[in-house]
PDB file with SEQRES, HELIX, SHEET and CRYST1 records, atoms N, CA, C and O in Angstrom:
SEQRES   1 A   69  MET ILE GLU VAL VAL PHE ALA LEU LEU MET TYR MET ASN          
SEQRES   2 A   69  GLY LYS LEU GLU GLY TYR SER PRO LYS ALA ASN ILE ALA          
SEQRES   3 A   69  ASP CYS LEU GLU GLN LYS ARG LYS VAL GLU ARG ASP GLN          
SEQRES   4 A   69  GLY THR ASN VAL ASN TRP SER CYS LYS GLU VAL LYS ALA          
SEQRES   5 A   69  ILE VAL GLU VAL ASP LYS HIS GLY ILE LYS ARG ILE LYS          
SEQRES   6 A   69  GLU VAL LYS GLU                                              
HELIX    1 AA1 ILE A   25  ASP A   38  1                                  14    
SHEET    1 AA1 4 LYS A  15  LYS A  22  0                                        
SHEET    2 AA1 4 ILE A   2  MET A  12 -1                                        
SHEET    3 AA1 4 VAL A  43  VAL A  56 -1                                        
SHEET    4 AA1 4 LYS A  62  LYS A  68 -1                                        
CRYST1    1.000    1.000    1.000  90.00  90.00  90.00 P 1           1          
ATOM      1  N   MET A   1     254.416  58.319 106.269  1.00  0.00           N  
ATOM      2  CA  MET A   1     253.491  57.505 105.551  1.00  0.00           C  
ATOM      3  C   MET A   1     254.074  57.074 104.220  1.00  0.00           C  
ATOM      4  O   MET A   1     254.897  57.779 103.637  1.00  0.00           O  
ATOM      5  N   ILE A   2     253.649  55.919 103.740  1.00  0.00           N  
ATOM      6  CA  ILE A   2     254.129  55.403 102.439  1.00  0.00           C  
ATOM      7  C   ILE A   2     253.212  55.902 101.365  1.00  0.00           C  
ATOM      8  O   ILE A   2     251.994  55.754 101.460  1.00  0.00           O  
ATOM      9  N   GLU A   3     253.784  56.493 100.343  1.00  0.00           N  
ATOM     10  CA  GLU A   3     253.023  57.007  99.201  1.00  0.00           C  
ATOM     11  C   GLU A   3     253.765  56.605  97.906  1.00  0.00           C  
ATOM     12  O   GLU A   3     254.955  56.286  97.909  1.00  0.00           O  
ATOM     13  N   VAL A   4     252.981  56.639  96.781  1.00  0.00           N  
ATOM     14  CA  VAL A   4     253.581  56.513  95.476  1.00  0.00           C  
ATOM     15  C   VAL A   4     253.767  57.923  94.932  1.00  0.00           C  
ATOM     16  O   VAL A   4     252.801  58.671  94.785  1.00  0.00           O  
ATOM     17  N   VAL A   5     254.997  58.277  94.637  1.00  0.00           N  
ATOM     18  CA  VAL A   5     255.316  59.637  94.204  1.00  0.00           C  
ATOM     19  C   VAL A   5     256.285  59.587  92.984  1.00  0.00           C  
ATOM     20  O   VAL A   5     256.995  58.605  92.766  1.00  0.00           O  
ATOM     21  N   PHE A   6     256.272  60.657  92.236  1.00  0.00           N  
ATOM     22  CA  PHE A   6     257.260  60.817  91.191  1.00  0.00           C  
ATOM     23  C   PHE A   6     258.543  61.358  91.920  1.00  0.00           C  
ATOM     24  O   PHE A   6     258.476  62.235  92.781  1.00  0.00           O  
ATOM     25  N   ALA A   7     259.683  60.788  91.522  1.00  0.00           N  
ATOM     26  CA  ALA A   7     260.914  61.198  92.167  1.00  0.00           C  
ATOM     27  C   ALA A   7     262.033  61.292  91.128  1.00  0.00           C  
ATOM     28  O   ALA A   7     262.095  60.506  90.182  1.00  0.00           O  
ATOM     29  N   LEU A   8     262.913  62.272  91.330  1.00  0.00           N  
ATOM     30  CA  LEU A   8     264.134  62.410  90.594  1.00  0.00           C  
ATOM     31  C   LEU A   8     265.188  61.617  91.407  1.00  0.00           C  
ATOM     32  O   LEU A   8     265.486  61.967  92.549  1.00  0.00           O  
ATOM     33  N   LEU A   9     265.728  60.577  90.820  1.00  0.00           N  
ATOM     34  CA  LEU A   9     266.703  59.714  91.501  1.00  0.00           C  
ATOM     35  C   LEU A   9     268.100  59.935  90.990  1.00  0.00           C  
ATOM     36  O   LEU A   9     268.319  60.055  89.785  1.00  0.00           O  
ATOM     37  N   MET A  10     269.048  59.990  91.903  1.00  0.00           N  
ATOM     38  CA  MET A  10     270.411  60.187  91.527  1.00  0.00           C  
ATOM     39  C   MET A  10     271.208  58.906  91.863  1.00  0.00           C  
ATOM     40  O   MET A  10     271.233  58.457  93.009  1.00  0.00           O  
ATOM     41  N   TYR A  11     271.853  58.336  90.837  1.00  0.00           N  
ATOM     42  CA  TYR A  11     272.672  57.118  91.011  1.00  0.00           C  
ATOM     43  C   TYR A  11     274.120  57.492  90.760  1.00  0.00           C  
ATOM     44  O   TYR A  11     274.444  58.200  89.807  1.00  0.00           O  
ATOM     45  N   MET A  12     274.976  57.003  91.631  1.00  0.00           N  
ATOM     46  CA  MET A  12     276.432  57.143  91.466  1.00  0.00           C  
ATOM     47  C   MET A  12     277.020  55.731  91.515  1.00  0.00           C  
ATOM     48  O   MET A  12     276.791  54.983  92.466  1.00  0.00           O  
ATOM     49  N   ASN A  13     277.778  55.382  90.478  1.00  0.00           N  
ATOM     50  CA  ASN A  13     278.362  54.064  90.392  1.00  0.00           C  
ATOM     51  C   ASN A  13     277.309  52.963  90.566  1.00  0.00           C  
ATOM     52  O   ASN A  13     277.570  51.933  91.187  1.00  0.00           O  
ATOM     53  N   GLY A  14     276.143  53.194  90.021  1.00  0.00           N  
ATOM     54  CA  GLY A  14     275.057  52.175  90.029  1.00  0.00           C  
ATOM     55  C   GLY A  14     274.302  52.082  91.329  1.00  0.00           C  
ATOM     56  O   GLY A  14     273.414  51.238  91.453  1.00  0.00           O  
ATOM     57  N   LYS A  15     274.628  52.943  92.342  1.00  0.00           N  
ATOM     58  CA  LYS A  15     273.963  52.893  93.597  1.00  0.00           C  
ATOM     59  C   LYS A  15     273.131  54.140  93.828  1.00  0.00           C  
ATOM     60  O   LYS A  15     273.575  55.257  93.561  1.00  0.00           O  
ATOM     61  N   LEU A  16     271.893  53.935  94.336  1.00  0.00           N  
ATOM     62  CA  LEU A  16     270.992  55.074  94.616  1.00  0.00           C  
ATOM     63  C   LEU A  16     271.584  55.921  95.706  1.00  0.00           C  
ATOM     64  O   LEU A  16     271.778  55.440  96.823  1.00  0.00           O  
ATOM     65  N   GLU A  17     271.883  57.186  95.411  1.00  0.00           N  
ATOM     66  CA  GLU A  17     272.519  58.069  96.423  1.00  0.00           C  
ATOM     67  C   GLU A  17     271.666  59.231  96.848  1.00  0.00           C  
ATOM     68  O   GLU A  17     271.892  59.819  97.906  1.00  0.00           O  
ATOM     69  N   GLY A  18     270.683  59.571  96.033  1.00  0.00           N  
ATOM     70  CA  GLY A  18     269.801  60.724  96.424  1.00  0.00           C  
ATOM     71  C   GLY A  18     268.508  60.704  95.666  1.00  0.00           C  
ATOM     72  O   GLY A  18     268.388  60.039  94.637  1.00  0.00           O  
ATOM     73  N   TYR A  19     267.527  61.440  96.176  1.00  0.00           N  
ATOM     74  CA  TYR A  19     266.194  61.474  95.580  1.00  0.00           C  
ATOM     75  C   TYR A  19     265.493  62.744  96.016  1.00  0.00           C  
ATOM     76  O   TYR A  19     265.746  63.321  97.073  1.00  0.00           O  
ATOM     77  N   SER A  20     264.579  63.146  95.112  1.00  0.00           N  
ATOM     78  CA  SER A  20     263.822  64.376  95.356  1.00  0.00           C  
ATOM     79  C   SER A  20     262.384  64.186  94.824  1.00  0.00           C  
ATOM     80  O   SER A  20     262.221  63.829  93.657  1.00  0.00           O  
ATOM     81  N   PRO A  21     261.360  64.410  95.627  1.00  0.00           N  
ATOM     82  CA  PRO A  21     260.001  64.245  95.123  1.00  0.00           C  
ATOM     83  C   PRO A  21     259.625  65.362  94.134  1.00  0.00           C  
ATOM     84  O   PRO A  21     260.097  66.493  94.251  1.00  0.00           O  
ATOM     85  N   LYS A  22     258.795  65.037  93.192  1.00  0.00           N  
ATOM     86  CA  LYS A  22     258.359  66.002  92.198  1.00  0.00           C  
ATOM     87  C   LYS A  22     256.815  65.937  92.061  1.00  0.00           C  
ATOM     88  O   LYS A  22     256.239  64.875  92.298  1.00  0.00           O  
ATOM     89  N   ALA A  23     256.168  66.986  91.704  1.00  0.00           N  
ATOM     90  CA  ALA A  23     254.696  67.035  91.618  1.00  0.00           C  
ATOM     91  C   ALA A  23     254.164  66.123  90.534  1.00  0.00           C  
ATOM     92  O   ALA A  23     253.109  65.507  90.687  1.00  0.00           O  
ATOM     93  N   ASN A  24     254.903  66.038  89.433  1.00  0.00           N  
ATOM     94  CA  ASN A  24     254.455  65.202  88.267  1.00  0.00           C  
ATOM     95  C   ASN A  24     255.661  64.847  87.427  1.00  0.00           C  
ATOM     96  O   ASN A  24     256.778  65.294  87.688  1.00  0.00           O  
ATOM     97  N   ILE A  25     255.412  64.023  86.395  1.00  0.00           N  
ATOM     98  CA  ILE A  25     256.520  63.550  85.569  1.00  0.00           C  
ATOM     99  C   ILE A  25     257.162  64.679  84.765  1.00  0.00           C  
ATOM    100  O   ILE A  25     258.367  64.652  84.515  1.00  0.00           O  
ATOM    101  N   ALA A  26     256.357  65.687  84.353  1.00  0.00           N  
ATOM    102  CA  ALA A  26     256.823  66.809  83.577  1.00  0.00           C  
ATOM    103  C   ALA A  26     257.870  67.608  84.403  1.00  0.00           C  
ATOM    104  O   ALA A  26     258.947  67.939  83.908  1.00  0.00           O  
ATOM    105  N   ASP A  27     257.522  67.899  85.648  1.00  0.00           N  
ATOM    106  CA  ASP A  27     258.473  68.597  86.547  1.00  0.00           C  
ATOM    107  C   ASP A  27     259.710  67.811  86.748  1.00  0.00           C  
ATOM    108  O   ASP A  27     260.798  68.384  86.787  1.00  0.00           O  
ATOM    109  N   CYS A  28     259.602  66.539  86.877  1.00  0.00           N  
ATOM    110  CA  CYS A  28     260.761  65.655  87.092  1.00  0.00           C  
ATOM    111  C   CYS A  28     261.692  65.722  85.887  1.00  0.00           C  
ATOM    112  O   CYS A  28     262.893  65.954  86.028  1.00  0.00           O  
ATOM    113  N   LEU A  29     261.128  65.518  84.710  1.00  0.00           N  
ATOM    114  CA  LEU A  29     261.951  65.542  83.497  1.00  0.00           C  
ATOM    115  C   LEU A  29     262.637  66.903  83.258  1.00  0.00           C  
ATOM    116  O   LEU A  29     263.780  66.974  82.806  1.00  0.00           O  
ATOM    117  N   GLU A  30     261.871  68.013  83.590  1.00  0.00           N  
ATOM    118  CA  GLU A  30     262.487  69.322  83.445  1.00  0.00           C  
ATOM    119  C   GLU A  30     263.723  69.478  84.383  1.00  0.00           C  
ATOM    120  O   GLU A  30     264.776  69.954  83.959  1.00  0.00           O  
ATOM    121  N   GLN A  31     263.567  69.071  85.649  1.00  0.00           N  
ATOM    122  CA  GLN A  31     264.704  69.156  86.567  1.00  0.00           C  
ATOM    123  C   GLN A  31     265.855  68.247  86.145  1.00  0.00           C  
ATOM    124  O   GLN A  31     267.022  68.615  86.273  1.00  0.00           O  
ATOM    125  N   LYS A  32     265.524  67.065  85.644  1.00  0.00           N  
ATOM    126  CA  LYS A  32     266.538  66.134  85.179  1.00  0.00           C  
ATOM    127  C   LYS A  32     267.362  66.741  84.067  1.00  0.00           C  
ATOM    128  O   LYS A  32     268.588  66.630  84.077  1.00  0.00           O  
ATOM    129  N   ARG A  33     266.696  67.400  83.076  1.00  0.00           N  
ATOM    130  CA  ARG A  33     267.458  68.036  81.987  1.00  0.00           C  
ATOM    131  C   ARG A  33     268.392  69.120  82.546  1.00  0.00           C  
ATOM    132  O   ARG A  33     269.529  69.243  82.090  1.00  0.00           O  
ATOM    133  N   LYS A  34     267.932  69.895  83.514  1.00  0.00           N  
ATOM    134  CA  LYS A  34     268.747  70.979  84.100  1.00  0.00           C  
ATOM    135  C   LYS A  34     270.009  70.375  84.790  1.00  0.00           C  
ATOM    136  O   LYS A  34     271.123  70.847  84.562  1.00  0.00           O  
ATOM    137  N   VAL A  35     269.823  69.353  85.612  1.00  0.00           N  
ATOM    138  CA  VAL A  35     270.973  68.848  86.380  1.00  0.00           C  
ATOM    139  C   VAL A  35     271.946  68.078  85.444  1.00  0.00           C  
ATOM    140  O   VAL A  35     273.154  68.071  85.680  1.00  0.00           O  
ATOM    141  N   GLU A  36     271.420  67.445  84.402  1.00  0.00           N  
ATOM    142  CA  GLU A  36     272.300  66.704  83.496  1.00  0.00           C  
ATOM    143  C   GLU A  36     273.231  67.659  82.764  1.00  0.00           C  
ATOM    144  O   GLU A  36     274.358  67.284  82.441  1.00  0.00           O  
ATOM    145  N   ARG A  37     272.792  68.874  82.497  1.00  0.00           N  
ATOM    146  CA  ARG A  37     273.652  69.852  81.847  1.00  0.00           C  
ATOM    147  C   ARG A  37     274.797  70.353  82.749  1.00  0.00           C  
ATOM    148  O   ARG A  37     275.853  70.761  82.267  1.00  0.00           O  
ATOM    149  N   ASP A  38     274.555  70.309  84.064  1.00  0.00           N  
ATOM    150  CA  ASP A  38     275.542  70.851  84.998  1.00  0.00           C  
ATOM    151  C   ASP A  38     276.392  69.776  85.683  1.00  0.00           C  
ATOM    152  O   ASP A  38     277.406  70.115  86.293  1.00  0.00           O  
ATOM    153  N   GLN A  39     276.026  68.513  85.607  1.00  0.00           N  
ATOM    154  CA  GLN A  39     276.753  67.478  86.346  1.00  0.00           C  
ATOM    155  C   GLN A  39     277.778  66.763  85.492  1.00  0.00           C  
ATOM    156  O   GLN A  39     277.770  66.859  84.265  1.00  0.00           O  
ATOM    157  N   GLY A  40     278.668  66.036  86.174  1.00  0.00           N  
ATOM    158  CA  GLY A  40     279.668  65.235  85.514  1.00  0.00           C  
ATOM    159  C   GLY A  40     279.120  63.953  84.984  1.00  0.00           C  
ATOM    160  O   GLY A  40     277.924  63.694  85.119  1.00  0.00           O  
ATOM    161  N   THR A  41     279.958  63.128  84.379  1.00  0.00           N  
ATOM    162  CA  THR A  41     279.495  61.928  83.686  1.00  0.00           C  
ATOM    163  C   THR A  41     279.340  60.741  84.652  1.00  0.00           C  
ATOM    164  O   THR A  41     278.752  59.733  84.260  1.00  0.00           O  
ATOM    165  N   ASN A  42     279.833  60.813  85.881  1.00  0.00           N  
ATOM    166  CA  ASN A  42     279.756  59.653  86.758  1.00  0.00           C  
ATOM    167  C   ASN A  42     278.432  59.631  87.549  1.00  0.00           C  
ATOM    168  O   ASN A  42     278.247  58.780  88.419  1.00  0.00           O  
ATOM    169  N   VAL A  43     277.517  60.563  87.248  1.00  0.00           N  
ATOM    170  CA  VAL A  43     276.216  60.614  87.930  1.00  0.00           C  
ATOM    171  C   VAL A  43     275.136  60.334  86.882  1.00  0.00           C  
ATOM    172  O   VAL A  43     275.125  60.942  85.811  1.00  0.00           O  
ATOM    173  N   ASN A  44     274.197  59.374  87.215  1.00  0.00           N  
ATOM    174  CA  ASN A  44     273.068  59.083  86.363  1.00  0.00           C  
ATOM    175  C   ASN A  44     271.809  59.540  87.056  1.00  0.00           C  
ATOM    176  O   ASN A  44     271.652  59.372  88.265  1.00  0.00           O  
ATOM    177  N   TRP A  45     270.925  60.112  86.290  1.00  0.00           N  
ATOM    178  CA  TRP A  45     269.676  60.658  86.811  1.00  0.00           C  
ATOM    179  C   TRP A  45     268.511  59.879  86.167  1.00  0.00           C  
ATOM    180  O   TRP A  45     268.572  59.478  85.004  1.00  0.00           O  
ATOM    181  N   SER A  46     267.450  59.682  86.967  1.00  0.00           N  
ATOM    182  CA  SER A  46     266.288  58.952  86.462  1.00  0.00           C  
ATOM    183  C   SER A  46     265.019  59.503  87.108  1.00  0.00           C  
ATOM    184  O   SER A  46     265.009  59.807  88.301  1.00  0.00           O  
ATOM    185  N   CYS A  47     263.948  59.632  86.320  1.00  0.00           N  
ATOM    186  CA  CYS A  47     262.634  59.986  86.834  1.00  0.00           C  
ATOM    187  C   CYS A  47     261.810  58.726  86.890  1.00  0.00           C  
ATOM    188  O   CYS A  47     261.678  58.004  85.902  1.00  0.00           O  
ATOM    189  N   LYS A  48     261.240  58.463  88.099  1.00  0.00           N  
ATOM    190  CA  LYS A  48     260.446  57.255  88.264  1.00  0.00           C  
ATOM    191  C   LYS A  48     259.322  57.509  89.228  1.00  0.00           C  
ATOM    192  O   LYS A  48     259.369  58.411  90.064  1.00  0.00           O  
ATOM    193  N   GLU A  49     258.310  56.683  89.084  1.00  0.00           N  
ATOM    194  CA  GLU A  49     257.249  56.652  90.099  1.00  0.00           C  
ATOM    195  C   GLU A  49     257.644  55.570  91.108  1.00  0.00           C  
ATOM    196  O   GLU A  49     257.767  54.397  90.755  1.00  0.00           O  
ATOM    197  N   VAL A  50     257.838  55.972  92.355  1.00  0.00           N  
ATOM    198  CA  VAL A  50     258.359  55.054  93.373  1.00  0.00           C  
ATOM    199  C   VAL A  50     257.461  55.027  94.625  1.00  0.00           C  
ATOM    200  O   VAL A  50     256.741  55.984  94.910  1.00  0.00           O  
ATOM    201  N   LYS A  51     257.525  53.920  95.351  1.00  0.00           N  
ATOM    202  CA  LYS A  51     256.940  53.858  96.661  1.00  0.00           C  
ATOM    203  C   LYS A  51     257.988  54.406  97.604  1.00  0.00           C  
ATOM    204  O   LYS A  51     259.142  53.979  97.571  1.00  0.00           O  
ATOM    205  N   ALA A  52     257.586  55.375  98.467  1.00  0.00           N  
ATOM    206  CA  ALA A  52     258.510  55.990  99.377  1.00  0.00           C  
ATOM    207  C   ALA A  52     257.866  56.370 100.711  1.00  0.00           C  
ATOM    208  O   ALA A  52     256.667  56.635 100.800  1.00  0.00           O  
ATOM    209  N   ILE A  53     258.683  56.384 101.706  1.00  0.00           N  
ATOM    210  CA  ILE A  53     258.214  56.950 102.981  1.00  0.00           C  
ATOM    211  C   ILE A  53     258.405  58.450 102.850  1.00  0.00           C  
ATOM    212  O   ILE A  53     259.509  58.961 102.661  1.00  0.00           O  
ATOM    213  N   VAL A  54     257.249  59.139 102.963  1.00  0.00           N  
ATOM    214  CA  VAL A  54     257.236  60.560 102.757  1.00  0.00           C  
ATOM    215  C   VAL A  54     256.823  61.282 104.052  1.00  0.00           C  
ATOM    216  O   VAL A  54     255.938  60.826 104.776  1.00  0.00           O  
ATOM    217  N   GLU A  55     257.466  62.384 104.316  1.00  0.00           N  
ATOM    218  CA  GLU A  55     257.072  63.198 105.446  1.00  0.00           C  
ATOM    219  C   GLU A  55     256.914  64.638 104.976  1.00  0.00           C  
ATOM    220  O   GLU A  55     257.542  65.065 104.007  1.00  0.00           O  
ATOM    221  N   VAL A  56     256.057  65.381 105.688  1.00  0.00           N  
ATOM    222  CA  VAL A  56     255.815  66.798 105.341  1.00  0.00           C  
ATOM    223  C   VAL A  56     256.523  67.626 106.419  1.00  0.00           C  
ATOM    224  O   VAL A  56     256.301  67.437 107.615  1.00  0.00           O  
ATOM    225  N   ASP A  57     257.369  68.538 105.971  1.00  0.00           N  
ATOM    226  CA  ASP A  57     258.122  69.366 106.930  1.00  0.00           C  
ATOM    227  C   ASP A  57     257.215  70.486 107.472  1.00  0.00           C  
ATOM    228  O   ASP A  57     256.052  70.582 107.081  1.00  0.00           O  
ATOM    229  N   LYS A  58     257.727  71.305 108.342  1.00  0.00           N  
ATOM    230  CA  LYS A  58     256.949  72.338 109.015  1.00  0.00           C  
ATOM    231  C   LYS A  58     256.463  73.400 108.059  1.00  0.00           C  
ATOM    232  O   LYS A  58     255.569  74.170 108.410  1.00  0.00           O  
ATOM    233  N   HIS A  59     257.029  73.472 106.840  1.00  0.00           N  
ATOM    234  CA  HIS A  59     256.615  74.454 105.826  1.00  0.00           C  
ATOM    235  C   HIS A  59     255.597  73.843 104.807  1.00  0.00           C  
ATOM    236  O   HIS A  59     255.167  74.501 103.860  1.00  0.00           O  
ATOM    237  N   GLY A  60     255.241  72.566 105.050  1.00  0.00           N  
ATOM    238  CA  GLY A  60     254.291  71.921 104.188  1.00  0.00           C  
ATOM    239  C   GLY A  60     254.890  71.313 102.932  1.00  0.00           C  
ATOM    240  O   GLY A  60     254.173  70.978 101.989  1.00  0.00           O  
ATOM    241  N   ILE A  61     256.216  71.173 102.926  1.00  0.00           N  
ATOM    242  CA  ILE A  61     256.906  70.619 101.738  1.00  0.00           C  
ATOM    243  C   ILE A  61     257.134  69.145 101.964  1.00  0.00           C  
ATOM    244  O   ILE A  61     257.629  68.733 103.013  1.00  0.00           O  
ATOM    245  N   LYS A  62     256.764  68.334 100.952  1.00  0.00           N  
ATOM    246  CA  LYS A  62     256.991  66.890 101.030  1.00  0.00           C  
ATOM    247  C   LYS A  62     258.488  66.535 100.895  1.00  0.00           C  
ATOM    248  O   LYS A  62     259.188  67.084 100.045  1.00  0.00           O  
ATOM    249  N   ARG A  63     258.940  65.657 101.702  1.00  0.00           N  
ATOM    250  CA  ARG A  63     260.311  65.182 101.668  1.00  0.00           C  
ATOM    251  C   ARG A  63     260.281  63.658 101.640  1.00  0.00           C  
ATOM    252  O   ARG A  63     259.496  63.035 102.355  1.00  0.00           O  
ATOM    253  N   ILE A  64     261.125  63.068 100.826  1.00  0.00           N  
ATOM    254  CA  ILE A  64     261.247  61.598 100.818  1.00  0.00           C  
ATOM    255  C   ILE A  64     262.260  61.220 101.920  1.00  0.00           C  
ATOM    256  O   ILE A  64     263.408  61.666 101.924  1.00  0.00           O  
ATOM    257  N   LYS A  65     261.794  60.406 102.822  1.00  0.00           N  
ATOM    258  CA  LYS A  65     262.690  59.943 103.879  1.00  0.00           C  
ATOM    259  C   LYS A  65     263.446  58.670 103.440  1.00  0.00           C  
ATOM    260  O   LYS A  65     264.618  58.478 103.765  1.00  0.00           O  
ATOM    261  N   GLU A  66     262.732  57.812 102.691  1.00  0.00           N  
ATOM    262  CA  GLU A  66     263.353  56.573 102.240  1.00  0.00           C  
ATOM    263  C   GLU A  66     262.551  56.059 101.019  1.00  0.00           C  
ATOM    264  O   GLU A  66     261.321  56.102 101.005  1.00  0.00           O  
ATOM    265  N   VAL A  67     263.291  55.571  99.992  1.00  0.00           N  
ATOM    266  CA  VAL A  67     262.669  54.973  98.846  1.00  0.00           C  
ATOM    267  C   VAL A  67     262.592  53.475  99.090  1.00  0.00           C  
ATOM    268  O   VAL A  67     263.554  52.840  99.523  1.00  0.00           O  
ATOM    269  N   LYS A  68     261.407  52.928  98.795  1.00  0.00           N  
ATOM    270  CA  LYS A  68     261.162  51.486  98.913  1.00  0.00           C  
ATOM    271  C   LYS A  68     261.096  50.914  97.503  1.00  0.00           C  
ATOM    272  O   LYS A  68     260.024  50.844  96.903  1.00  0.00           O  
ATOM    273  N   GLU A  69     262.249  50.507  96.979  1.00  0.00           N  
ATOM    274  CA  GLU A  69     262.254  49.994  95.566  1.00  0.00           C  
ATOM    275  C   GLU A  69     261.832  48.600  95.437  1.00  0.00           C  
ATOM    276  O   GLU A  69     261.795  48.066  94.328  1.00  0.00           O  
TER     277      GLU A  69                                                      
END                                                                             
């Protein structure tokens, strides 16, 4: 199903390469700070509210299948 969710987005060389749904903007920004401390300089992170195809796995955890930018 398509939902509007907060997501931590990973860009490499200007291209969207990964994403992770977050409960709210505060959780997203907290995770962003953590990964920016540990990652190299060629990766850019962004917190955004995005339209995405979301599915719930067998454990009840939301997963983003595809971001519709």
